[in-house]
C-alpha positions as CSV (number, residue, x, y, z in Angstrom):
1,M,28.0,23.8,-1.5
2,A,26.2,22.4,-4.6
3,S,22.4,22.2,-4.7
4,K,20.7,19.0,-5.1
5,H,17.1,17.6,-5.4
6,Q,15.6,15.9,-2.2
7,L,13.2,13.4,-3.7
8,S,10.2,12.2,-1.6
9,L,7.0,10.4,-2.3
10,E,3.8,10.0,-0.1
11,L,1.7,6.8,-0.7
12,P,-1.5,7.3,1.3
13,D,-3.5,4.3,2.3
14,T,-6.9,4.1,0.5
15,N,-10.0,2.0,0.9
16,N,-10.4,1.8,-2.8
17,I,-9.2,-1.7,-3.8
18,K,-8.9,-0.7,-7.4
19,V,-6.4,2.2,-7.0
20,L,-2.9,3.0,-5.7
21,R,-2.4,6.7,-5.2
22,L,1.2,8.4,-5.2
23,F,2.1,12.1,-4.9
24,D,5.5,13.9,-5.1
25,T,6.5,15.6,-2.0
26,S,10.0,16.4,-3.3
27,L,12.0,19.6,-2.7
28,Y,13.7,20.5,-6.0
29,A,16.8,22.7,-6.2
30,E,15.9,25.9,-8.1
31,D,19.1,25.9,-10.0
32,L,19.0,22.3,-11.3
33,A,17.0,21.0,-14.3
34,I,14.4,18.5,-13.6
35,D,14.5,16.0,-16.6
36,C,13.5,12.4,-17.3
37,G,11.3,11.9,-14.2
38,T,10.5,8.3,-14.0
39,L,8.5,6.0,-11.6
40,R,9.3,2.5,-11.6
41,I,7.0,0.2,-9.7
42,T,7.4,-3.4,-9.1
43,S,4.1,-5.1,-8.1
44,P,4.0,-8.1,-5.7
45,G,5.0,-11.4,-7.5
46,F,6.7,-9.5,-10.3
47,N,10.4,-9.2,-10.9
48,L,10.4,-6.3,-13.5
49,P,9.0,-2.9,-12.8
50,V,6.5,-0.9,-14.8
51,A,8.0,2.5,-15.9
52,I,5.9,5.6,-16.1
53,E,7.3,8.9,-17.2
54,I,6.2,11.7,-14.9
55,L,6.6,15.5,-14.3
56,K,7.4,17.0,-11.0
57,G,4.6,17.8,-8.6
58,F,2.6,14.8,-9.7
59,N,-0.5,13.4,-7.9
60,I,-1.5,10.3,-9.6
61,V,-3.9,7.4,-9.2
62,L,-2.9,4.2,-10.8
63,N,-5.0,1.0,-11.4
64,A,-4.4,-2.5,-12.4
65,C,-3.9,-1.6,-16.1
66,S,-1.4,1.2,-15.5
67,L,0.5,-1.0,-13.2
68,G,0.6,-3.8,-15.8
69,L,-1.4,-6.2,-13.7
70,Q,-4.4,-6.2,-16.1
71,R,-3.9,-6.2,-19.9
72,T,-7.6,-6.5,-21.2
73,N,-10.9,-4.8,-20.6
74,C,-9.1,-1.8,-19.1
75,Q,-11.7,0.7,-20.5
76,D,-14.7,-1.1,-19.0
77,A,-13.7,-2.7,-15.5
78,S,-10.5,-2.3,-13.5
79,Q,-9.5,-5.3,-11.5
80,P,-8.6,-5.1,-7.7
81,I,-5.0,-4.3,-7.0
82,P,-3.6,-7.0,-4.8
83,D,-2.2,-6.5,-1.2
84,G,1.5,-7.1,-0.8
85,V,4.9,-5.2,-1.2
86,Y,5.3,-2.8,-3.9
87,V,8.9,-1.6,-4.6
88,I,8.5,2.1,-5.7
89,N,11.4,4.0,-7.3
90,Y,11.2,7.6,-8.4
91,S,14.1,9.3,-10.2
92,V,15.1,12.3,-12.2
93,A,18.2,12.8,-14.5
94,P,20.7,11.6,-13.9
95,N,18.5,8.7,-13.1
96,T,21.1,6.3,-11.7
97,S,22.3,8.8,-8.9
98,V,19.1,11.0,-8.3
99,F,16.4,8.7,-7.0
100,V,14.5,7.5,-3.9
101,E,13.1,4.0,-3.3
102,Y,10.3,2.8,-1.1
103,N,8.9,-0.5,0.1
104,H,5.1,0.0,0.3
105,L,3.0,-2.6,1.8
106,R,-0.4,-2.3,0.4
107,T,-3.0,-3.7,2.9
108,T,-6.3,-2.3,1.4
109,Q,-8.2,-5.6,0.7
110,T,-7.1,-7.0,4.1
111,T,-8.1,-3.7,5.9
112,N,-11.4,-3.6,4.2
113,K,-12.2,-7.1,5.3
114,Y,-11.2,-6.1,8.8
115,F,-13.7,-3.1,8.8
116,N,-16.5,-5.2,7.3
117,L,-16.1,-7.7,10.1
118,L,-16.3,-4.7,12.6
119,C,-19.6,-3.7,10.9
120,D,-21.1,-7.1,11.6
121,L,-20.5,-6.9,15.3
122,E,-23.6,-6.0,17.4
123,M,-22.4,-2.9,19.2
124,S,-24.0,0.0,20.8
125,S,-22.8,2.9,23.0
126,C,-22.6,0.8,26.1
127,E,-20.4,-1.9,27.5
128,P,-20.5,-4.8,25.1
129,D,-21.3,-8.4,26.4
130,A,-18.6,-10.9,26.9
131,D,-19.1,-12.5,23.5
132,V,-18.7,-9.2,21.6
133,K,-15.7,-8.3,23.9
134,E,-14.0,-11.5,23.0
135,K,-14.5,-10.9,19.2
136,L,-13.3,-7.3,19.7
137,E,-10.2,-8.5,21.2
138,E,-9.4,-10.8,18.4
139,L,-10.1,-8.2,15.8
140,R,-7.8,-5.7,17.6
141,L,-5.1,-8.3,17.7
142,I,-5.5,-9.0,14.0
143,K,-5.3,-5.2,13.4
144,S,-2.2,-5.0,15.4
145,F,-0.6,-7.7,13.0
146,I,-1.7,-5.7,10.0
147,D,0.0,-2.5,11.5
148,A,3.2,-4.5,12.6
149,A,3.4,-5.9,9.0
150,K,3.3,-2.4,7.6
151,A,5.9,-1.1,10.1
152,K,8.1,-4.1,9.2
153,V,8.1,-3.3,5.5
154,E,8.0,0.6,5.5
155,Y,10.0,1.4,8.6
156,C,12.1,-1.5,9.5
157,H,13.0,-2.3,5.9
158,E,12.0,-6.0,6.4
159,P,9.7,-6.8,3.6
160,Q,9.8,-10.7,4.1
161,A,9.1,-10.4,7.8
162,G,6.2,-7.9,7.0
163,M,4.7,-10.2,4.5
164,E,4.8,-13.0,6.8
165,L,2.8,-10.9,9.5
166,L,0.3,-9.9,6.9
167,I,-0.2,-13.4,5.8
168,Y,-0.7,-14.4,9.3
169,A,-3.2,-11.6,9.9
170,Q,-5.1,-12.6,6.8
171,K,-5.3,-16.3,8.1
172,R,-6.7,-15.0,11.3
173,L,-9.3,-12.9,9.6
174,N,-10.4,-15.7,7.5
175,K,-10.7,-17.9,10.4
176,Y,-12.5,-15.3,12.4
177,A,-14.9,-14.8,9.6
178,T,-15.6,-18.5,9.2
179,E,-16.1,-19.1,13.0
180,C,-18.5,-16.3,13.4
181,A,-20.3,-17.0,10.2
182,C,-20.0,-13.4,9.0
């Protein structure tokens, strides 16, 4: 039986709104060359990917400039990377047949807003009053929508359904923030 590479990537969630981290978790066949490693990343709202040449075993941190989302002021200030579906393709030669592709739902800005709203709650290590309980229930429901959106995109392979859930969660977060004057 012929050896072959088993390509794999990890895309850990991060709380840093200015970076996207990827690392190589591939299993490479010892008797096969590893040439022309390429990452192709299509950001939300874009049709064409940014191509990045890469070496095996990589662990990289990308920003708005390296993703082609920001073209100026790259040395001074990186812009936040938007939430949404990123299509990430990793390949090695022959690139048309040795590749892996992922839909990754980035929820960093949305999740950070959720955490900041949790910080605004008046909580202590005892049973919360009815008002705080009600707010907690709403925030838990919103977090469930964020988690469901990620599952739809990354596990169920339904990017459109996942984005709809994320947008709904964002609307509820914004409404919650406005109503509680947070």
